N, C-alpha and C positions, 0 to 999 in steps of 0.2 A: 504493500500500500504506500510505500515511500515514493513511488514513481507512477505516473499515469502515461499510458501509450496513446498517441494520437495518430490516426491513419486516415488518409484520403486516397482514393484510387482513380486513376485515369485509365480508361479502357478504350482500345481501338478495336471496333467491330467492323470487319470487312463486309460491305453491303453486297447483297446477293444479286447484283446486276450482271448481265452477260458481257457488258462492255465497260470500259473505264469511265471515270467521272468527267473527263474533258476530251475524250477521243473515242473512236469506234473500235479500238484494239480490244482483243479478248482478255478475259480475266481468269481463264481456266488454269487450275493448279497443275504443276508437274510438267509443263512444256519445256523443251530444250531452251537453254539460255538465249535471250534476246530475240526470240521469234515472235513474241507478242508485244513488241515495242515499235510503235509507228512514229512518224515524223514529229507528231505533237509530243509524244512521250520522251523522245530523245532531244527535244528542244532545238530542232533545226530552225535556222533563221526564217522569219516570215510566217511561221505557223501561228494559229490562234486557237485558244481553247473554246469548246462548246459544251455547255453544262448538260449532264445526263439527267433527264426528267425522272427516270426511275430511281436514281439516288435521292433526289429531293422528296419523292413520294415516300420512300422508306424512312427518311428522317422525320417526316410529318407523322408517319405511323408510330414511330417511337415516342414522339412528343405527346401524342394522344394517349398512349399507353401509360405514360408516367405522370401525366398532369392534366390532360385535356386540352381543348383549344386555346385556353388562356396562356399556356406556356410557349406556344408557337409564334414566332415573330412573323408578322405580315410582311416585313421588309428586313432582309439581312444582306450582308456585304461580304464578298470574298477579298482576302488580303494576301499580300506576298510576305511570307515569313522567310527572311534572308539568313542563310548560313551556308557555309561551304562544306560539302562532303562529297567524296568521289562518286557515290551512287545517286547524287541529286543533280541531274543534267543541267537544269536551268540555273542552278546556284540559289534557288529559292523554292519554297514549297507553297502551293496555293492552298490556303486554309481560311478559316473565319476567325476573326479576333474580337473586335469591339461589338459587333452585331451578329451573334450566332443565330442559327435557325431555331434552336430551342434554348430557353432560359428558365431554369427552375425545374420543378418536378420532384418526385421522390420514389424510392424503392422500399418496400416493406420486407424485412427479413425476420426469421425466427431465430432467437438466441436462447441460451439456457435460462434466461430470466423472462422469456416471453417474446412478444412481438416488438420490433423496434423499427423506426422509420429512419432511413438514411436519405438526407436531402441531396438533391443534385444541383450543381452550380449551373451547368450548361451541357449542351450536346451540339457539336458543330461538324459541318462537312469539311472534308479535306482530302487531298490525294496522298497516296503512300509514296515513299521513296523506293529506289531500287535496292539491290542487295549486293553487298561485298562478299566475295568468296575467298577465304584464306586457306582452308584446309586442303584444297585440291592442287595447290600450287606451291612451288619452292622459291622463296625469295621474291615473290610478287603476289598480287591479289588480282582476282578476276572480278568483273562487274557484270551482273545480270540485271537488265532493266525491264524484265517482264513485269515486275510488281509496280514499276514507276507509273503513277497515274491511277492505280487501283483505288476505287472509292472507299473511303473510311468514314465512319461516324465516331468521333472521339467524344466519349461520355465522361464527364468530370464530376466526381462527387465532392461534397463538403467533407471536411475532416471530422466526421461524426463517429467513426469506428474506434473502439478502445481495446481491441485485442485482435490477434491473428485469426481467431475463430470467427469473430464478427466480420472481418475482412473477407474470409473465405465464404461465409454465408451470403454476403453481399454479392461477391463475384458469381457465385452459383445462381443466385436469384436473377441477376442481370443476364447471365448466360442463357438461362431458361427462357427469359422474357424475349430476348432478341430472336431466339429460335421459334418461340411460340407464335410471334406475330410475323414470322417469315421474312425478316430483313437481313438475317445473317445465318450461315449454316453452323456457326459455332465450333468449327473444327480447329481445336487448339494446336494440334500437331502440324497443321498446314499454315498456322499463323493467322487464321481468320478471326481469332479472339485473343487479344493480348492485353495483359494488365501491367501498369506501372504503379507501384505502391509508394506513396509519399509518407515516410515514417519519421516521427519525432517523439521525444519523451519530455516530460516536465513534472515538476512537483505539483500535486493536486492543488488546483486553484490558481496556479501561476500562469503567466503568459505563455503562448505557444513557443515551443522550443525550435531550434534550427532543424529543418527537415533534410532528409536524404532520400533521393528518388531511386527506387530499385526498378530497373528497366526490363521490359520484354519478358515477363513471367507468363509462360504458356501452359501451365498446369496448376490446378488448385493445390496440389501437394507442394509444389515448389513455392507457390505464393505463401503458404503457411510457414514453410521452413525458412524462407528468406526473411519474412517479417520477424519471426521468433529470434533468429540470429541477430538481425539488425538491432532489435530492441535490447538484447543482452549486451551487444557491443557498445551501443550508445550509453547505456546506464553505467557499464564498467568504465568507459572513457571519462564520463563526467565525475564518477566517484573517485577516480584516480587523479582528479584535478585538471583533466584535459578539457578541450572545447570541441564542439561539433562544427565542421565546416560544411556549408551547403554544397552538395555534390550529387552527381549522377553515378550510381554504382550498379554493378552487375552481380548476379547470384550464380555461383558455381555449384551445380548439384553434386559434383563429385566430392567436393570438400565440405559442402554445407555452409559455405561462408560467402559474404559479399566482399567485393573489392572495388575500389574507386576506378571509374572510367575517365571522368573529367569533372572539374568544378562546375557547379550547376549554373546555367544561364538564367537570367530573368527575362521577362517579356521585352524590356527595352533593348536587350542585347540583339534581338532578332530584327530590329528596325522595321516593324510592321508598317505597311501602308496599303491603301486600297488598290486592288489589281486593276489597272486601266483597261485591260482587255475583256473584263467581265462586267456587265451591267449589274446593278443591285438585283437580288433575287426577291421578287414580289409574289406572295402567295395569297390567293383570294379566300374568303370565307367559304365560298361554294366548293372550292377544291378540298379544303379541310373537312367539310361536312361529308363530301362524297367518300373520302378516305375513311372517315370515322364509321360510316355505315358499312364499310367492307371489313372492319376489324372483327376478329373472332371474339367470343367471350373471354375476358382476360383471367389470368390465374387467380387473382385476389377475389374477383366476383364468383368464380367457380368454386373456390374453397369455401366461401361463405355460404353458397347454395348447398354444397354437400353437407355442411354442418347443420344448416337450418332444415333443409328438405329431406335429406337422406339419413339424418340422425347419426352422422359419422363423427368420430373424435377429431379434434383439431390436428392431431398427429396424422391420422389416416388421410384426412382431407389434404394435408400438406404433401404427403407422399404421392397421392394420386394426381396432384397437379404439379409435380416436379418437372414434367414435360408434357407437351401437347399429345405425344404418342401414347403416354401412359393414361392420360385423361380420356382420350378417344377409345382406348381399349376397354377401360372401365365402363364408359357410357354404352359402348356396343354390347358389353357383357350384361349389364342390368336391363338393357332394352330387350335382349334376347330372352332373359329370364322373366321379364315382366315384373321386376322388383328384386327382392333379395339383396338390398344394398350392402348391409353389414356383412353378409356371407361372401359376397363378391369382393368387397374391400379386403376382408380377412385373407381370402385365397390369393388375391393379387399380391398383397404385401408380404405374404408368407411363402407358400409353396411355389408360386409362379416366379416371384423375384428370386427366390433361392435357387431354382433350377436355372434361370437365366445367368445368375452369377457364377454358378458352378461350371456352366458350359461356356462362359465368356461371350455371351450373345447379347445383342441389342434386342429390344422388344419387337422390332420389325423383322427379326430373324427367327422368332419363336416358332417351333414346330407345332405349337398348339394355338390356334386362332381363338378369338373371343367367343365365337359361336360354338366351337368344340368344347371350350371350358364351360360354357353355359349348359351344354348337354350333360356334363359331369355333375355340375352343381344342382341341376334339376333332379338328378337321381338321389341326391342327398335330401332335397326338399320334399321329394315324394316318398321318402323313407325306404327306398329300394336298397340303398347301402348306407352304412354308417360313415361318419367323417373319417374314421381311421381307415376303413377299407377304401375310401375314396382316394387316399394318398397313394395306395398301391395301384389303383386304376390310373391315376394321374401319371405315375412313373411309366406304366405300360403305354399310355397315349404318347408321352414324351419320346419313347423309344420307337414310335411308329407302328404300334400294334393295332391301331384302328380307333374307332369311336368308342365313347364310354359304354353305351348300351351293349354293343357287340362284345366288348371285353368282359363285362359283367356276366353276360349270358354264357360265353365260352368257358369262363373259369368258374362258373357256379358261385358267384359272389353275392347273390341276392340275400339280404338279411331276412331272418325269420321274424315275421310279424303276426303269425297265427297265434292268437291268445291261448287256445287250447294246448297247442304244442309247447308254448313257453311255460304254461302252468305245470305241465308234466315235468319239464326239465327242472323248474324251480323247486318242485316238491322233492325231487331227487337230491338237489343240492342242499336243501334244508335238512333232510333226513341224514345226509352224510356229514353235515357240519354243525352238529348240535352245540358244540362249544362256542362257535361264532354266534349262533342264535342266542344263547344265554348271555354272552357278553354284550350283544346289541341291546337286549332287553334290560340289561343292567346299566345302560347308559353310554356304552362305548361306541361312538359313531364310526370309528375305523372298522369295526366288525362288519358294518353294512357294506362298506366298499369291498371287503374281502369276499362277501357273499356274491356281490355283483360280479366280481372277477371270476369266481367259480362258475357262475351261470354263463358268462361269456365264453369261458373255456369249454364248458359242456356243449355249447352250440358252435364251437370252433370259430368264434368271433363273429358269427352271423346273426346272433340275437339282436333284436332291436333294443338298444340301450334304454330308451325312454320307457318302453313297455316293461322291460325287465325291472327297472327301478319301481315302476308303479305297482306291478304284481307283487314284488318282494315286500314293499311297504304294507300292502293290504294283508298279506299272509302273516307278517311279523306282528301286526297290530292285533291279531286275534288272541 
């Protein structure tokens, strides 16, 4: 409690357009170096940028998702951000500075202490730089300009996070949102979603400390490790009498440490000025309303609906809205079942997710579709099989043995629900377990569970558990 951590995050989300933000060149990942760099991207003399309408629409979609029409600027301006770097052909980056397309907004996250709101400062459109390649060359670097001009939405948070766990929760929530609304594929391995963490420490109640920016974190695990190391390093430095210098640092996953790349520039170092080749971006209310009507139901609204209408816990509702694919699977499942919300949620978050994790599969790769799983859960609701037997049937379905009903029939797994047959079994169990009967009547509840277990054993696990419990209680009450 002697120190407080303060974290703000800048995120670069690559927008899902098929062409670049100011040219018609492709944005496809994995192409050979420099085959997707046109005259505009490599800054040949006389070329002019032309703004990509699709990138603007995606930025508006994001603004609507985090704050509504009021956070979207009806007039925004592109600026030149000047700095020299080998993979920046023009010697400047086209970005937005004083007048971004989105100002404000918020993201809700779940923490150990409950729900928390992280405020957003802004989200602005810009172009990506190229890429310097060092590892494939000896004594020199290669330059790949395929990424130059790729459309980005830079999303800047306020310094509202107080731990690495909160920072990761924010990054995951933002990652899920941009994928949910279809503006970014979120592929962190391909660089489509990259986080820069601004980290500082201070004594509680003191002014903000000097921050260091950890650049280009492309996994949630690295984000957490980098922040945790940086916080420890800053605290130890200050406690040893040292001072923190504002800087840009890189995280090395192999050592688990951050190292300085350069002293940190401030905004004035970039000599921003409006780009004379681009007119101000003007967005009409009609355009915003049209895009708003096309938005899907957002995660927060869907979570609240699941809790209110489906009677799900906040945890289950959060898990089921962790991605649009999961929410769609759940909704298709309950639609096919005609209800059974809690049973559906329990199976998705339990057996289904467990199987996906063991197999290393995404939900889109599941061998069991929502309608197939509905067929299995219907067998439980109809008391054809027990929940325990259903897990065995699920495993068989996962291994490609067919639909639930066919597996149950072929393996003779239907549970015994005939009252007369169950009574005969239970009479035999009671006669053979008089000690447990006496213990139960003497007040030992565990004895009842032992009798239930014996009845299930006698039916080879096929007895209807609810009926067995009911019949046992009636006979023991005599």
